[in-house]
Each structure stands twice: as structure tokens, then as C-alpha cells.
Legacy VTK file of the C-alpha trace (Angstrom):
# vtk DataFile Version 3.0
C-alpha trace
ASCII
DATASET POLYDATA
POINTS 95 float
14.596 1.659 4.524
14.053 -1.537 2.560
15.513 -4.782 3.899
15.469 -8.027 1.954
16.585 -11.410 3.272
17.209 -14.426 1.065
17.767 -17.813 2.689
19.131 -20.843 0.896
21.227 -23.931 1.470
20.746 -26.959 3.736
19.827 -30.425 2.508
22.419 -30.540 -0.262
21.679 -26.915 -1.109
18.053 -27.612 -2.041
16.321 -25.205 0.350
15.545 -21.896 -1.323
12.887 -19.752 0.299
11.094 -16.791 -1.181
12.807 -13.509 -0.295
11.462 -11.672 2.742
11.099 -7.963 2.006
10.386 -5.370 4.681
9.856 -1.624 4.332
10.586 -0.083 7.712
8.147 2.755 6.940
5.372 0.147 7.231
6.371 -0.980 10.743
5.651 0.266 14.232
8.179 3.011 15.089
10.046 0.975 17.749
10.360 -2.052 15.444
11.442 0.133 12.540
14.066 1.893 14.660
15.584 -1.388 15.901
15.728 -2.879 12.403
17.231 0.297 10.973
19.924 0.364 13.682
20.816 -3.290 13.069
20.858 -2.773 9.301
22.990 0.377 9.602
25.642 -1.587 11.509
25.452 -4.639 9.225
28.902 -6.206 8.855
30.282 -6.696 5.344
29.647 -10.441 5.613
30.930 -13.531 7.312
33.318 -16.344 6.522
32.078 -18.823 3.951
30.476 -21.965 5.278
31.748 -25.384 4.324
29.617 -28.086 2.723
26.378 -28.138 0.802
24.231 -28.408 3.944
25.130 -24.944 5.242
22.416 -22.285 5.356
23.311 -18.985 3.714
21.591 -15.672 4.424
21.906 -12.835 1.935
20.886 -9.487 3.432
20.221 -6.543 1.127
19.670 -3.062 2.556
18.459 -0.051 0.566
18.491 3.312 2.310
19.482 6.925 1.748
23.169 5.956 1.617
22.626 3.412 -1.160
22.403 -0.353 -1.453
24.502 -2.760 0.607
24.590 -6.533 0.535
26.196 -9.049 2.855
26.228 -12.852 3.015
26.385 -14.906 6.204
26.765 -18.655 6.650
25.833 -20.969 9.497
27.176 -21.426 12.073
29.119 -18.139 11.823
26.219 -15.666 11.839
26.942 -12.809 14.311
24.310 -12.307 17.008
23.235 -8.819 15.744
22.611 -10.347 12.300
20.630 -13.204 13.890
18.516 -10.558 15.653
17.951 -8.750 12.349
16.920 -12.033 10.673
14.435 -12.797 13.482
12.932 -9.294 13.321
12.549 -9.450 9.538
10.846 -12.880 9.767
8.512 -11.642 12.521
7.617 -8.452 10.633
7.008 -10.430 7.451
4.636 -12.814 9.283
2.649 -9.873 10.674
2.369 -8.148 7.287
LINES 1 96
95 0 1 2 3 4 5 6 7 8 9 10 11 12 13 14 15 16 17 18 19 20 21 22 23 24 25 26 27 28 29 30 31 32 33 34 35 36 37 38 39 40 41 42 43 44 45 46 47 48 49 50 51 52 53 54 55 56 57 58 59 60 61 62 63 64 65 66 67 68 69 70 71 72 73 74 75 76 77 78 79 80 81 82 83 84 85 86 87 88 89 90 91 92 93 94
């Protein structure tokens, strides 16, 4: 499974980070399994944030069932999505 996270927004919309891309095949089995479970249950997206200073997270998932995308805005990011974001960041740092 391939998971990509794009973060942008904040400070009048000026923060745009490089995408974080993770291939779960490259991770330890327990980490891969947790990320795959979170990605498989990824909601369709969250309510739009208000204002230019809101962080937006675009999550793209490619797996055997196809490609799915969802957008989430602070402060309305569901806890499972926050967990997925943390795991992707951690895995990207270790890569």
C-alpha cells in the first residue's frame, strides 16, 4: 500500500510541505499493519476549515482496491486520522 500525505495552510496559507510518501511494504510488519488498517478505514474527509490559517491534510491511499483521497482540516481531524498522520511522519523520518 502506498500512502501519501500533503500538508498545507497556516500563516495565511503559506505553509506547503513536501509530500510524505510511505510504501507499507518497506516498513516493519507491525507498523505496516497498523497503517494499512487506519488507511483502509479512512473517512471520506472532514468539514472544511474556516480562514486562511487552517492546516489542511490531504491523504492519498493507493492499494489493491484503487486510489482514494480525503482532505481534513484543523481542528476537525478525527483521532484515527491524526494517528495515521503521526505514523506516516514517523515512518518518513526513519526512512
